[in-house]
MARBAFI-249503 format. One record per residue (C-alpha): residue in one letter; residue number from 1; x negated, y, z negated. Coordinates in steps of 0.2 Angstrom, whole numbers, padded with zeros to 4 digits. Layout:
% residues N
   torke   voke       X       Y       Z
       A    NUM       X       Y       Z
...
% end
This chain:
% residues 364
   torke   voke       X       Y       Z
       X      1    0000    0000    0000
       X      2   -0015    0012   -0002
       X      3   -0015    0017    0016
       X      4    0003    0023    0015
       X      5    0004    0029   -0003
       X      6    0003    0048    0001
       X      7    0018    0047    0013
       X      8    0029    0036    0002
       X      9    0025    0047   -0013
       X     10    0031    0062   -0003
       X     11    0047    0053    0000
       X     12    0049    0048   -0018
       X     13    0046    0066   -0024
       X     14    0059    0072   -0012
       X     15    0072    0059   -0018
       X     16    0072    0050   -0001
       X     17    0077    0032   -0004
       X     18    0066    0020    0005
       X     19    0061    0001    0006
       X     20    0044   -0005    0003
       X     21    0039   -0022    0012
       X     22    0023   -0029    0005
       X     23    0013   -0044    0010
       X     24    0012   -0055   -0005
       X     25    0004   -0071    0001
       X     26   -0005   -0077    0017
       X     27   -0010   -0093    0024
       X     28   -0022   -0098    0038
       X     29   -0026   -0084    0051
       X     30   -0014   -0070    0045
       X     31   -0016   -0053    0053
       X     32   -0015   -0043    0037
       X     33   -0020   -0047    0019
       X     34   -0010   -0047    0003
       X     35   -0006   -0029   -0001
       X     36   -0003   -0023    0016
       X     37    0013   -0013    0016
       X     38    0026   -0006    0028
       X     39    0039    0007    0022
       X     40    0056    0011    0030
       X     41    0066    0027    0024
       X     42    0085    0028    0023
       X     43    0083    0039    0039
       X     44    0075    0025    0048
       X     45    0057    0032    0048
       X     46    0043    0018    0048
       X     47    0025    0020    0041
       X     48    0013    0006    0039
       X     49    0012   -0012    0045
       X     50    0013   -0030    0038
       X     51    0007   -0040    0053
       X     52    0000   -0028    0066
       X     53    0016   -0029    0076
       X     54    0022   -0047    0076
       X     55    0036   -0046    0064
       X     56    0039   -0028    0061
       X     57    0055   -0028    0070
       X     58    0062   -0042    0059
       X     59    0056   -0033    0043
       X     60    0064   -0017    0049
       X     61    0081   -0027    0050
       X     62    0078   -0034    0032
       X     63    0074   -0016    0026
       X     64    0091   -0010    0033
       X     65    0100   -0024    0023
       X     66    0090   -0020    0007
       X     67    0094   -0001    0009
       X     68    0112   -0006    0010
       X     69    0113   -0019   -0004
       X     70    0098   -0014   -0015
       X     71    0094   -0032   -0017
       X     72    0076   -0037   -0015
       X     73    0072   -0050   -0001
       X     74    0057   -0062   -0001
       X     75    0054   -0069    0017
       X     76    0041   -0080    0025
       X     77    0036   -0078    0043
       X     78    0026   -0092    0052
       X     79    0020   -0095    0069
       X     80    0033   -0091    0083
       X     81    0039   -0106    0093
       X     82    0040   -0108    0112
       X     83    0054   -0095    0114
       X     84    0046   -0079    0119
       X     85    0059   -0069    0109
       X     86    0057   -0079    0093
       X     87    0051   -0069    0077
       X     88    0035   -0076    0071
       X     89    0016   -0073    0071
       X     90    0006   -0077    0087
       X     91   -0010   -0080    0077
       X     92   -0005   -0097    0070
       X     93   -0004   -0090    0052
       X     94    0010   -0087    0040
       X     95    0014   -0072    0028
       X     96    0026   -0070    0014
       X     97    0034   -0052    0013
       X     98    0043   -0045   -0002
       X     99    0055   -0031    0003
       X    100    0062   -0020   -0011
       X    101    0071   -0003   -0013
       X    102    0061    0010   -0021
       X    103    0070    0024   -0031
       X    104    0067    0034   -0047
       X    105    0079    0022   -0056
       X    106    0072    0006   -0050
       X    107    0054    0011   -0051
       X    108    0051    0025   -0063
       X    109    0032    0022   -0064
       X    110    0029    0023   -0045
       X    111    0021    0041   -0045
       X    112    0009    0036   -0059
       X    113    0001    0024   -0046
       X    114   -0002    0038   -0034
       X    115   -0008    0050   -0047
       X    116   -0021    0037   -0053
       X    117   -0027    0033   -0036
       X    118   -0029    0052   -0033
       X    119   -0039    0053   -0048
       X    120   -0049    0038   -0043
       X    121   -0044    0029   -0059
       X    122   -0041    0010   -0058
       X    123   -0022    0005   -0058
       X    124   -0012   -0011   -0054
       X    125    0006   -0015   -0052
       X    126    0013   -0031   -0057
       X    127    0030   -0035   -0048
       X    128    0042   -0049   -0052
       X    129    0046   -0056   -0034
       X    130    0054   -0073   -0038
       X    131    0060   -0086   -0050
       X    132    0070   -0084   -0066
       X    133    0064   -0067   -0070
       X    134    0071   -0050   -0067
       X    135    0066   -0049   -0048
       X    136    0060   -0032   -0043
       X    137    0054   -0027   -0061
       X    138    0037   -0018   -0062
       X    139    0023   -0016   -0074
       X    140    0010   -0002   -0070
       X    141   -0006   -0006   -0079
       X    142   -0021    0005   -0081
       X    143   -0037    0002   -0091
       X    144   -0029    0006   -0108
       X    145   -0010    0007   -0105
       X    146    0005   -0002   -0097
       X    147    0022    0005   -0093
       X    148    0038   -0004   -0087
       X    149    0045   -0021   -0092
       X    150    0050   -0038   -0085
       X    151    0063   -0039   -0098
       X    152    0055   -0050   -0111
       X    153    0041   -0044   -0122
       X    154    0030   -0060   -0122
       X    155    0031   -0061   -0103
       X    156    0026   -0043   -0102
       X    157    0011   -0046   -0114
       X    158    0005   -0061   -0103
       X    159    0008   -0051   -0087
       X    160   -0002   -0036   -0093
       X    161   -0017   -0048   -0099
       X    162   -0017   -0056   -0082
       X    163   -0015   -0040   -0072
       X    164   -0030   -0032   -0082
       X    165   -0041   -0046   -0077
       X    166   -0036   -0045   -0059
       X    167   -0038   -0026   -0059
       X    168   -0056   -0028   -0066
       X    169   -0060   -0039   -0051
       X    170   -0050   -0028   -0038
       X    171   -0039   -0043   -0034
       X    172   -0022   -0045   -0026
       X    173   -0012   -0061   -0028
       X    174    0003   -0071   -0034
       X    175    0003   -0078   -0052
       X    176    0016   -0088   -0061
       X    177    0022   -0088   -0079
       X    178    0035   -0097   -0089
       X    179    0050   -0087   -0095
       X    180    0041   -0081   -0111
       X    181    0024   -0079   -0102
       X    182    0018   -0097   -0103
       X    183    0003   -0099   -0092
       X    184    0006   -0117   -0088
       X    185    0024   -0115   -0081
       X    186    0030   -0107   -0065
       X    187    0047   -0101   -0069
       X    188    0043   -0083   -0065
       X    189    0033   -0077   -0049
       X    190    0023   -0061   -0050
       X    191    0013   -0052   -0037
       X    192   -0001   -0041   -0043
       X    193   -0008   -0027   -0032
       X    194   -0024   -0019   -0038
       X    195   -0029   -0001   -0034
       X    196   -0048   -0001   -0039
       X    197   -0056    0016   -0035
       X    198   -0063    0018   -0017
       X    199   -0080    0011   -0015
       X    200   -0094    0024   -0013
       X    201   -0104    0029    0003
       X    202   -0118    0041    0000
       X    203   -0126    0048    0016
       X    204   -0143    0056    0014
       X    205   -0149    0068    0027
       X    206   -0138    0083    0034
       X    207   -0142    0079    0052
       X    208   -0131    0078    0067
       X    209   -0129    0059    0066
       X    210   -0123    0061    0048
       X    211   -0107    0070    0052
       X    212   -0101    0055    0063
       X    213   -0106    0043    0049
       X    214   -0097    0053    0036
       X    215   -0081    0052    0047
       X    216   -0082    0034    0050
       X    217   -0085    0031    0032
       X    218   -0069    0040    0028
       X    219   -0060    0030    0041
       X    220   -0066    0014    0033
       X    221   -0059    0019    0016
       X    222   -0075    0025    0007
       X    223   -0077    0040   -0005
       X    224   -0091    0049    0005
       X    225   -0104    0060   -0002
       X    226   -0117    0069    0009
       X    227   -0133    0074    0000
       X    228   -0148    0084    0007
       X    229   -0161    0095   -0002
       X    230   -0159    0109    0011
       X    231   -0145    0121    0007
       X    232   -0145    0128    0024
       X    233   -0140    0112    0032
       X    234   -0130    0103    0018
       X    235   -0114    0114    0019
       X    236   -0095    0111    0018
       X    237   -0093    0119    0035
       X    238   -0105    0107    0043
       X    239   -0097    0092    0034
       X    240   -0079    0095    0032
       X    241   -0074    0077    0031
       X    242   -0086    0073    0016
       X    243   -0077    0071   -0001
       X    244   -0093    0079   -0009
       X    245   -0108    0089   -0002
       X    246   -0123    0089   -0014
       X    247   -0138    0100   -0012
       X    248   -0151    0091   -0022
       X    249   -0167    0080   -0019
       X    250   -0160    0063   -0014
       X    251   -0169    0052   -0026
       X    252   -0165    0064   -0040
       X    253   -0147    0064   -0036
       X    254   -0146    0045   -0034
       X    255   -0154    0043   -0051
       X    256   -0138    0050   -0059
       X    257   -0126    0041   -0048
       X    258   -0116    0026   -0053
       X    259   -0120    0012   -0040
       X    260   -0112   -0005   -0039
       X    261   -0111   -0019   -0028
       X    262   -0098   -0010   -0016
       X    263   -0109    0005   -0014
       X    264   -0116    0009    0003
       X    265   -0132    0020    0005
       X    266   -0136    0027    0022
       X    267   -0153    0035    0023
       X    268   -0153    0046    0038
       X    269   -0167    0058    0033
       X    270   -0181    0048    0042
       X    271   -0194    0060    0034
       X    272   -0207    0051    0022
       X    273   -0206    0065    0009
       X    274   -0187    0061    0007
       X    275   -0187    0043    0012
       X    276   -0200    0035    0001
       X    277   -0195    0041   -0016
       X    278   -0176    0038   -0011
       X    279   -0179    0020   -0005
       X    280   -0189    0016   -0021
       X    281   -0174    0021   -0031
       X    282   -0161    0013   -0019
       X    283   -0169   -0004   -0018
       X    284   -0168   -0006   -0037
       X    285   -0150   -0002   -0038
       X    286   -0135   -0015   -0036
       X    287   -0130   -0006   -0019
       X    288   -0121   -0019   -0007
       X    289   -0129   -0011    0008
       X    290   -0145    0000    0010
       X    291   -0149    0006    0028
       X    292   -0162    0018    0034
       X    293   -0163    0027    0051
       X    294   -0179    0028    0061
       X    295   -0189    0022    0075
       X    296   -0199    0006    0075
       X    297   -0215    0016    0071
       X    298   -0206    0025    0057
       X    299   -0200    0009    0050
       X    300   -0217    0000    0050
       X    301   -0225    0016    0042
       X    302   -0210    0016    0029
       X    303   -0213   -0002    0024
       X    304   -0232    0001    0022
       X    305   -0228    0016    0010
       X    306   -0215    0006    0000
       X    307   -0227   -0009   -0002
       X    308   -0241    0003   -0008
       X    309   -0228    0010   -0020
       X    310   -0225   -0008   -0027
       X    311   -0209   -0013   -0019
       X    312   -0209   -0032   -0017
       X    313   -0205   -0042   -0001
       X    314   -0188   -0048   -0009
       X    315   -0183   -0030   -0012
       X    316   -0188   -0025    0006
       X    317   -0177   -0039    0012
       X    318   -0162   -0029    0006
       X    319   -0166   -0015    0017
       X    320   -0157   -0013    0034
       X    321   -0170   -0004    0044
       X    322   -0169    0002    0058
       X    323   -0151    0005    0053
       X    324   -0136   -0003    0063
       X    325   -0133   -0016    0075
       X    326   -0139   -0017    0093
       X    327   -0125   -0008    0103
       X    328   -0137    0002    0113
       X    329   -0127    0018    0108
       X    330   -0134    0035    0111
       X    331   -0122    0048    0104
       X    332   -0120    0051    0085
       X    333   -0102    0043    0086
       X    334   -0109    0028    0095
       X    335   -0123    0027    0082
       X    336   -0110    0028    0068
       X    337   -0100    0014    0075
       X    338   -0117    0004    0076
       X    339   -0120    0008    0057
       X    340   -0102    0004    0052
       X    341   -0102   -0013    0062
       X    342   -0118   -0018    0052
       X    343   -0109   -0012    0035
       X    344   -0094   -0023    0039
       X    345   -0104   -0038    0045
       X    346   -0115   -0037    0029
       X    347   -0099   -0036    0018
       X    348   -0091   -0051    0025
       X    349   -0106   -0061    0031
       X    350   -0102   -0058    0049
       X    351   -0113   -0064    0063
       X    352   -0112   -0048    0074
       X    353   -0110   -0059    0089
       X    354   -0096   -0057    0102
       X    355   -0081   -0067    0097
       X    356   -0080   -0075    0114
       X    357   -0097   -0083    0110
       X    358   -0091   -0091    0094
       X    359   -0079   -0106    0091
       X    360   -0075   -0103    0072
       X    361   -0059   -0095    0066
       X    362   -0058   -0077    0068
       X    363   -0053   -0074    0050
       X    364   -0064   -0087    0043
% end
């Protein structure tokens, strides 16, 4: 739901009744993952997607029914049959979608989700989607509080505990409980959707390529910071898409940053006086991706300086340099696509090869 949250929050504030359809489970090669959402307003406006186009028409029809009756619907869509007009997924997978009416009466804590996401605070929502529970009931869980109820205090307690654990790991998924919160039973089916803060991308070096990398980082869902020690280049006017623009020596700025396994560090300065102290710091963080721009000659010179500074070969193996995949791009935008492709491949252990040359499942 994160990608449509701003739009549906505006509907909610305006008092517009709308239906939220959310993918709660997937099997095999499904086009969208759990948490993908589509919203339909009472006026028939549609935002978001649950399948990339395969079953949106059918979900729209269900949404009209839910707007009319107010009764939530849980529907599974599998592969379509030989009939060209059959509703189903062409990819061979299956998805389960939960469709519910969202109003201030039915979901009073809805805006708190949007407000937490805007503050970059962790929040999760647990929704009863089936079984003997109060279907459509919600609990909104933050790090130190919970609001809402599934109608039974011991069930609420168990739901909060499980949701806090899934939020800590940034997980979405279906869990089951007994009527009083028993973990070993499956009378009540609950979908938990976690909204962990956006991962960080820090782009070092206020060069022309950096603007394109900042833009594609935002497109990929990162909170993007641009850092450069030169105030004449590191300006909001030159980098309007960045969430933050920092004028500071890169290695000093990185020293005080929170860096975790989801963090992406893109070093585009390709100047030894910036690169070497910065990479010395970067390679000893938990960053999930560290890339550095430069020619082959710059790369070899950089490796020599880093080794002389005491960086081990194991640490150097974490460095993607020269940065990006071999797309033979020339423009800043093409280079940014190359860098983004390597970040995605690194995150999901992709090969970087053309899909036509592989026989494994696309969503393996």
